[in-house]
N, CA, C and O atoms as a printed pandas DataFrame, in Angstrom:
     atom_number atom_name residue_name chain_id  residue_number  x_coord  y_coord  z_coord
0              1         N          MET        A               1  107.579  109.096   97.172
1              2        CA          MET        A               1  107.589  107.674   96.886
2              3         C          MET        A               1  107.588  106.931   98.227
3              4         O          MET        A               1  108.410  107.200   99.102
4              5         N          THR        A               2  106.663  106.008   98.363
5              6        CA          THR        A               2  106.590  105.254   99.619
6              7         C          THR        A               2  107.703  104.211   99.659
7              8         O          THR        A               2  108.282  103.859   98.632
8              9         N          ALA        A               3  107.985  103.731  100.851
9             10        CA          ALA        A               3  108.991  102.681  101.009
10            11         C          ALA        A               3  108.555  101.413  100.260
11            12         O          ALA        A               3  109.391  100.699   99.706
12            13         N          THR        A               4  107.267  101.144  100.248
13            14        CA          THR        A               4  106.749   99.973   99.528
14            15         C          THR        A               4  106.980  100.122   98.029
15            16         O          THR        A               4  107.449   99.191   97.374
16            17         N          ASP        A               5  106.650  101.295   97.485
17            18        CA          ASP        A               5  106.880  101.527   96.058
18            19         C          ASP        A               5  108.369  101.415   95.728
19            20         O          ASP        A               5  108.743  100.813   94.721
20            21         N          ARG        A               6  109.204  101.991   96.571
21            22        CA          ARG        A               6  110.653  101.934   96.343
22            23         C          ARG        A               6  111.137  100.484   96.320
23            24         O          ARG        A               6  111.951  100.115   95.474
24            25         N          SER        A               7  110.645   99.676   97.230
25            26        CA          SER        A               7  111.035   98.259   97.285
26            27         C          SER        A               7  110.563   97.504   96.048
27            28         O          SER        A               7  111.311   96.712   95.476
28            29         N          LEU        A               8  109.329   97.750   95.639
29            30        CA          LEU        A               8  108.801   97.088   94.438
30            31         C          LEU        A               8  109.594   97.475   93.199
31            32         O          LEU        A               8  109.919   96.624   92.372
32            33         N          ILE        A               9  109.904   98.757   93.075
33            34        CA          ILE        A               9  110.670   99.236   91.923
34            35         C          ILE        A               9  112.076   98.667   91.942
35            36         O          ILE        A               9  112.570   98.211   90.911
36            37         N          ALA        A              10  112.728   98.685   93.093
37            38        CA          ALA        A              10  114.093   98.157   93.198
38            39         C          ALA        A              10  114.144   96.671   92.844
39            40         O          ALA        A              10  115.071   96.227   92.166
40            41         N          ALA        A              11  113.157   95.906   93.297
41            42        CA          ALA        A              11  113.116   94.473   92.983
42            43         C          ALA        A              11  112.904   94.252   91.488
43            44         O          ALA        A              11  113.541   93.386   90.888
44            45         N          ALA        A              12  112.010   95.034   90.889
45            46        CA          ALA        A              12  111.751   94.901   89.452
46            47         C          ALA        A              12  112.983   95.282   88.643
47            48         O          ALA        A              12  113.281   94.649   87.631
48            49         N          LEU        A              13  113.695   96.304   89.079
49            50        CA          LEU        A              13  114.910   96.715   88.376
50            51         C          LEU        A              13  116.000   95.659   88.484
51            52         O          LEU        A              13  116.725   95.411   87.520
52            53         N          ALA        A              14  116.117   95.038   89.651
53            54        CA          ALA        A              14  117.132   94.004   89.846
54            55         C          ALA        A              14  116.884   92.806   88.929
55            56         O          ALA        A              14  117.829   92.171   88.459
56            57         N          ALA        A              15  115.628   92.506   88.681
57            58        CA          ALA        A              15  115.273   91.347   87.862
58            59         C          ALA        A              15  115.283   91.664   86.366
59            60         O          ALA        A              15  115.190   90.756   85.540
60            61         N          ARG        A              16  115.391   92.921   86.022
61            62        CA          ARG        A              16  115.277   93.356   84.630
62            63         C          ARG        A              16  116.632   93.321   83.925
63            64         O          ARG        A              16  117.667   93.618   84.521
64            65         N          ARG        A              17  116.601   92.953   82.657
65            66        CA          ARG        A              17  117.814   93.010   81.843
66            67         C          ARG        A              17  118.120   94.458   81.468
67            68         O          ARG        A              17  117.272   95.342   81.588
68            69         N          ALA        A              18  119.338   94.673   81.016
69            70        CA          ALA        A              18  119.734   96.009   80.557
70            71         C          ALA        A              18  118.872   96.412   79.364
71            72         O          ALA        A              18  118.449   95.569   78.574
72            73         N          GLY        A              19  118.623   97.700   79.250
73            74        CA          GLY        A              19  117.835   98.221   78.137
74            75         C          GLY        A              19  116.867   99.289   78.593
75            76         O          GLY        A              19  116.824   99.660   79.766
76            77         N          GLU        A              20  116.091   99.773   77.642
77            78        CA          GLU        A              20  115.147  100.845   77.919
78            79         C          GLU        A              20  113.836  100.324   78.511
79            80         O          GLU        A              20  113.406   99.203   78.239
80            81         N          PHE        A              21  113.224  101.175   79.325
81            82        CA          PHE        A              21  111.941  100.821   79.945
82            83         C          PHE        A              21  111.231  102.094   80.377
83            84         O          PHE        A              21  111.821  103.175   80.401
84            85         N          ARG        A              22  109.973  101.952   80.711
85            86        CA          ARG        A              22  109.167  103.025   81.300
86            87         C          ARG        A              22  108.727  102.560   82.684
87            88         O          ARG        A              22  108.595  101.358   82.919
88            89         N          LEU        A              23  108.504  103.472   83.575
89            90        CA          LEU        A              23  108.122  103.151   84.948
90            91         C          LEU        A              23  106.921  102.209   85.040
91            92         O          LEU        A              23  106.967  101.278   85.844
92            93         N          PRO        A              24  105.846  102.396   84.263
93            94        CA          PRO        A              24  104.702  101.493   84.392
94            95         C          PRO        A              24  105.040  100.016   84.171
95            96         O          PRO        A              24  104.327   99.138   84.657
96            97         N          GLU        A              25  106.117   99.742   83.445
97            98        CA          GLU        A              25  106.524   98.359   83.208
98            99         C          GLU        A              25  107.056   97.695   84.472
99           100         O          GLU        A              25  107.152   96.469   84.533
100          101         N          LEU        A              26  107.400   98.486   85.475
101          102        CA          LEU        A              26  107.969   97.948   86.709
102          103         C          LEU        A              26  106.924   97.629   87.766
103          104         O          LEU        A              26  107.207   96.890   88.710
104          105         N          LEU        A              27  105.726   98.173   87.624
105          106        CA          LEU        A              27  104.706   98.037   88.661
106          107         C          LEU        A              27  103.460   97.355   88.107
107          108         O          LEU        A              27  102.769   97.908   87.252
108          109         N          ALA        A              28  103.184   96.171   88.589
109          110        CA          ALA        A              28  102.047   95.375   88.102
110          111         C          ALA        A              28  100.707   96.073   88.348
111          112         O          ALA        A              28   99.756   95.873   87.592
112          113         N          ASP        A              29  100.630   96.878   89.386
113          114        CA          ASP        A              29   99.364   97.535   89.727
114          115         C          ASP        A              29   99.234   98.949   89.142
115          116         O          ASP        A              29   98.359   99.710   89.555
116          117         N          TRP        A              30  100.086   99.298   88.197
117          118        CA          TRP        A              30  100.104  100.654   87.645
118          119         C          TRP        A              30   98.733  101.097   87.136
119          120         O          TRP        A              30   98.277  102.192   87.466
120          121         N          ASP        A              31   98.071  100.257   86.336
121          122        CA          ASP        A              31   96.793  100.642   85.734
122          123         C          ASP        A              31   95.697  100.877   86.772
123          124         O          ASP        A              31   94.748  101.613   86.501
124          125         N          GLY        A              32   95.805  100.281   87.928
125          126        CA          GLY        A              32   94.797  100.441   88.963
126          127         C          GLY        A              32   95.015  101.638   89.872
127          128         O          GLY        A              32   94.179  101.925   90.729
128          129         N          ARG        A              33   96.118  102.335   89.696
129          130        CA          ARG        A              33   96.418  103.487   90.557
130          131         C          ARG        A              33   95.699  104.737   90.047
131          132         O          ARG        A              33   95.516  104.902   88.841
132          133         N          PRO        A              34   95.298  105.608   90.956
133          134        CA          PRO        A              34   94.677  106.881   90.545
134          135         C          PRO        A              34   95.685  107.737   89.776
135          136         O          PRO        A              34   96.890  107.638   90.011
136          137         N          ILE        A              35   95.206  108.565   88.872
137          138        CA          ILE        A              35   96.076  109.379   88.022
138          139         C          ILE        A              35   97.017  110.258   88.846
139          140         O          ILE        A              35   98.191  110.397   88.505
140          141         N          GLY        A              36   96.517  110.843   89.909
141          142        CA          GLY        A              36   97.361  111.694   90.751
142          143         C          GLY        A              36   98.524  110.938   91.357
143          144         O          GLY        A              36   99.631  111.467   91.461
144          145         N          GLU        A              37   98.276  109.704   91.756
145          146        CA          GLU        A              37   99.335  108.869   92.321
146          147         C          GLU        A              37  100.368  108.513   91.253
147          148         O          GLU        A              37  101.566  108.471   91.532
148          149         N          LYS        A              38   99.901  108.257   90.029
149          150        CA          LYS        A              38  100.816  107.947   88.928
150          151         C          LYS        A              38  101.729  109.136   88.639
151          152         O          LYS        A              38  102.934  108.973   88.447
152          153         N          VAL        A              39  101.148  110.323   88.612
153          154        CA          VAL        A              39  101.933  111.532   88.343
154          155         C          VAL        A              39  102.962  111.745   89.447
155          156         O          VAL        A              39  104.132  112.006   89.168
156          157         N          ARG        A              40  102.528  111.634   90.695
157          158        CA          ARG        A              40  103.435  111.827   91.826
158          159         C          ARG        A              40  104.565  110.821   91.798
159          160         O          ARG        A              40  105.731  111.183   91.952
160          161         N          LEU        A              41  104.222  109.555   91.600
161          162        CA          LEU        A              41  105.231  108.511   91.587
162          163         C          LEU        A              41  106.191  108.687   90.411
163          164         O          LEU        A              41  107.398  108.485   90.549
164          165         N          GLY        A              42  105.645  109.064   89.254
165          166        CA          GLY        A              42  106.498  109.303   88.094
166          167         C          GLY        A              42  107.485  110.434   88.334
167          168         O          GLY        A              42  108.660  110.325   87.982
168          169         N          ASN        A              43  107.010  111.516   88.933
169          170        CA          ASN        A              43  107.890  112.644   89.250
170          171         C          ASN        A              43  108.934  112.260   90.294
171          172         O          ASN        A              43  110.106  112.614   90.167
172          173         N          ASP        A              44  108.509  111.538   91.321
173          174        CA          ASP        A              44  109.443  111.092   92.362
174          175         C          ASP        A              44  110.520  110.181   91.773
175          176         O          ASP        A              44  111.701  110.324   92.089
176          177         N          PHE        A              45  110.108  109.246   90.919
177          178        CA          PHE        A              45  111.068  108.314   90.328
178          179         C          PHE        A              45  112.069  109.066   89.446
179          180         O          PHE        A              45  113.270  108.800   89.509
180          181         N          LEU        A              46  111.592  109.987   88.638
181          182        CA          LEU        A              46  112.474  110.770   87.776
182          183         C          LEU        A              46  113.509  111.521   88.612
183          184         O          LEU        A              46  114.696  111.505   88.287
184          185         N          ARG        A              47  113.071  112.172   89.674
185          186        CA          ARG        A              47  114.006  112.902   90.545
186          187         C          ARG        A              47  115.020  111.962   91.177
187          188         O          ARG        A              47  116.208  112.278   91.240
188          189         N          GLU        A              48  114.558  110.814   91.642
189          190        CA          GLU        A              48  115.462  109.849   92.278
190          191         C          GLU        A              48  116.495  109.311   91.284
191          192         O          GLU        A              48  117.670  109.164   91.619
192          193         N          VAL        A              49  116.051  109.021   90.069
193          194        CA          VAL        A              49  116.976  108.544   89.037
194          195         C          VAL        A              49  118.029  109.612   88.752
195          196         O          VAL        A              49  119.218  109.306   88.669
196          197         N          ARG        A              50  117.603  110.834   88.605
197          198        CA          ARG        A              50  118.541  111.921   88.309
198          199         C          ARG        A              50  119.518  112.177   89.447
199          200         O          ARG        A              50  120.629  112.654   89.213
200          201         N          LYS        A              51  119.114  111.863   90.689
201          202        CA          LYS        A              51  120.009  111.998   91.843
202          203         C          LYS        A              51  120.940  110.799   91.984
203          204         O          LYS        A              51  121.880  110.834   92.778
204          205         N          GLY        A              52  120.685  109.732   91.214
205          206        CA          GLY        A              52  121.525  108.544   91.305
206          207         C          GLY        A              52  121.094  107.550   92.362
207          208         O          GLY        A              52  121.880  106.692   92.764
208          209         N          ALA        A              53  119.860  107.652   92.818
209          210        CA          ALA        A              53  119.364  106.777   93.878
210          211         C          ALA        A              53  119.207  105.316   93.434
211          212         O          ALA        A              53  119.224  104.407   94.264
212          213         N          PHE        A              54  119.057  105.098   92.135
213          214        CA          PHE        A              54  118.937  103.742   91.600
214          215         C          PHE        A              54  120.168  103.502   90.721
215          216         O          PHE        A              54  120.226  103.961   89.580
216          217         N          ALA        A              55  121.133  102.787   91.258
217          218        CA          ALA        A              55  122.405  102.564   90.565
218          219         C          ALA        A              55  122.187  101.897   89.210
219          220         O          ALA        A              55  121.422  100.940   89.090
220          221         N          GLY        A              56  122.868  102.413   88.205
221          222        CA          GLY        A              56  122.800  101.825   86.874
222          223         C          GLY        A              56  121.584  102.226   86.061
223          224         O          GLY        A              56  121.402  101.747   84.942
224          225         N          ILE        A              57  120.744  103.102   86.612
225          226        CA          ILE        A              57  119.543  103.552   85.903
226          227         C          ILE        A              57  119.734  105.013   85.533
227          228         O          ILE        A              57  120.149  105.824   86.360
228          229         N          ARG        A              58  119.428  105.343   84.283
229          230        CA          ARG        A              58  119.547  106.745   83.875
230          231         C          ARG        A              58  118.326  107.171   83.076
231          232         O          ARG        A              58  117.633  106.350   82.475
232          233         N          ASP        A              59  118.084  108.456   83.087
233          234        CA          ASP        A              59  117.016  109.073   82.301
234          235         C          ASP        A              59  117.573  109.305   80.906
235          236         O          ASP        A              59  118.628  109.922   80.758
236          237         N          THR        A              60  116.882  108.820   79.883
237          238        CA          THR        A              60  117.362  109.009   78.514
238          239         C          THR        A              60  117.096  110.417   78.004
239          240         O          THR        A              60  117.668  110.832   76.996
240          241         N          GLY        A              61  116.238  111.150   78.691
241          242        CA          GLY        A              61  115.870  112.483   78.235
242          243         C          GLY        A              61  114.770  112.462   77.188
243          244         O          GLY        A              61  114.388  113.502   76.652
244          245         N          ARG        A              62  114.261  111.261   76.900
245          246        CA          ARG        A              62  113.173  111.130   75.927
246          247         C          ARG        A              62  111.878  110.792   76.668
247          248         O          ARG        A              62  111.883  110.223   77.759
248          249         N          LYS        A              63  110.772  111.167   76.026
249          250        CA          LYS        A              63  109.464  110.901   76.618
250          251         C          LYS        A              63  108.501  110.534   75.499
251          252         O          LYS        A              63  108.547  111.111   74.413
252          253         N          THR        A              64  107.631  109.573   75.770
253          254        CA          THR        A              64  106.583  109.183   74.832
254          255         C          THR        A              64  105.243  109.436   75.508
255          256         O          THR        A              64  105.189  109.923   76.638
256          257         N          ALA        A              65  104.185  109.110   74.824
257          258        CA          ALA        A              65  102.858  109.256   75.423
258          259         C          ALA        A              65  102.742  108.418   76.692
259          260         O          ALA        A              65  101.949  108.736   77.577
260          261         N          GLY        A              66  103.527  107.353   76.782
261          262        CA          GLY        A              66  103.493  106.482   77.955
262          263         C          GLY        A              66  104.398  106.909   79.082
263          264         O          GLY        A              66  104.440  106.249   80.120
264          265         N          GLY        A              67  105.128  107.999   78.906
265          266        CA          GLY        A              67  105.982  108.507   79.975
266          267         C          GLY        A              67  107.453  108.554   79.605
267          268         O          GLY        A              67  107.846  108.260   78.476
268          269         N          HIS        A              68  108.252  108.933   80.591
269          270        CA          HIS        A              68  109.701  109.029   80.403
270          271         C          HIS        A              68  110.288  107.667   80.073
271          272         O          HIS        A              68  109.802  106.630   80.526
272          273         N          ILE        A              69  111.336  107.698   79.280
273          274        CA          ILE        A              69  112.043  106.464   78.950
274          275         C          ILE        A              69  113.352  106.463   79.740
275          276         O          ILE        A              69  114.138  107.409   79.689
276          277         N          TYR        A              70  113.551  105.387   80.456
277          278        CA          TYR        A              70  114.757  105.197   81.263
278          279         C          TYR        A              70  115.590  104.078   80.648
279          280         O          TYR        A              70  115.115  103.324   79.799
280          281         N          ARG        A              71  116.843  103.985   81.095
281          282        CA          ARG        A              71  117.715  102.925   80.586
282          283         C          ARG        A              71  118.458  102.297   81.758
283          284         O          ARG        A              71  119.041  102.982   82.598
284          285         N          LYS        A              72  118.413  100.962   81.781
285          286        CA          LYS        A              72  119.221  100.215   82.735
286          287         C          LYS        A              72  120.501   99.830   82.007
287          288         O          LYS        A              72  120.470   99.182   80.961
288          289         N          GLU        A              73  121.612  100.237   82.576
289          290        CA          GLU        A              73  122.908   99.934   81.980
290          291         C          GLU        A              73  123.308   98.505   82.354
291          292         O          GLU        A              73  122.994   98.021   83.442
292          293         N          GLY        A              74  123.993   97.853   81.447
293          294        CA          GLY        A              74  124.391   96.451   81.629
294          295         C          GLY        A              74  125.608   96.307   82.433
295          296         O          GLY        A              74  126.063   95.188   82.670
């Protein structure tokens, strides 16, 4: 995960209300990214969440066709 991606994600998380979300909802340019970059970023974000790098964010352990579902705690 690049420092730019980390900053964009952190800012989006700070502005987001508590509740469930998927990573693509945090990045406005998600649809324009190459598939390989999406996979890499998704894997990096999942690992970081599981390590506790994003306070108050947890992996729900569920996944849909759109990706992992995360939860921001209130």
